[in-house]
Every structure is written in C-alpha cells, then in structure tokens.
C-alpha angles and dihedrals in degrees: 000000000000119000105237097224128122138175120244090250091050092049092050091049093051091046090051090050091051091048092049094048094046101040103032117015100037095052090048093050091045089056090051092050091050092048093047091047090054090061092073128236105060097185092072098031109109093187091055095046095045095047093043088054091047090050090055090050091050092048091049091051092045091053091048094048094045092051093043096049090054093052101039121100116214114226114201127193116273124193088229088071094064114120096019135077113254137146112309096024125138105224131192115199136178133195131211091270091058096252110154125206130180123189144143124245108228142149124290094255092058102055099076114106093010123098092186096059126080129189121254085232094060119108090241094054092045091051092049099048113120093006121136132213108291095024121125122229124198114213122195110229132176089260094047138277119335124199120218130180124215110237101171141003122197134171125205109234 
C-alpha cells in the first residue's frame, strides 16, 4: 500500500507532466496517427503502428496521473518539523563503518529518476521518522538489522 503523500514540488512536477502530455504530446501524436492512417494499409505501416502504440502509452499515463493527482495529499513544510525527521526532510545518516548517505524522504510518485530520494514507505524512511540529530535508527535489511545515526536534518523552504 502506497502512502498517498507528496511534496509541493512533486505535485507541481506531476501536474506539469500531465499538462505537457495532454496539451502538447497527445495532439502531436494524434496528428501523426491520422496522417499515417490516411496512407492506406495500416497492417504494414510502421508509422501508424508506432504512433498508435505511443498514443495508448500517453493515454495510460494521463489516466494514472489524473487519478493520482486527485488522491494525493500535499504536505508542505511546517516550522514544527524542525529538528526531527518527517516527510519532506533531507536526511544525512552514517553507519558504524563511516558510510554516509544523504537523501530526501518523499512520496512514492516522486522517487523515479532520482537516486537521492527515498519513499516514505521504505524501511529506511520508516525507521528514521521522528528521529533527531544524534539518534540511532535500526533498519531491517535482508542481511539483518543495520544501525544508522542521524547526522543532519534539513527542510527545503
């Protein structure tokens, strides 16, 4: 089950993607499909087949984005969050071996294409919630529990 939370930036990005797909890319692909269909035999027309497939992909993504944007709850920064790890925080952690990691805790729909974002539903994020600088968090991993220490917490404002 995905937690239906999103940051303001993530929401704006998804909304921009939906707007681009619906207002720019879909009309362009529709023109190409119409043009390719007018050439005749569609069974051997690569332009028609490719663009028809692309149109289905666009429509599928538009449906997903439309439904998601209706269900998502935007979580904005609040000064009350300072000093503790909550949704939207940039967190720097370190383990006993000295390995450092820095990432932002965000919603599921925001993690794709970003290596420095993790989902609020991930074991690491769940273990870090409500921790303060200096606190230790134990994360269950496939090889056993791992201990991480919170070095820094920052919120974009």
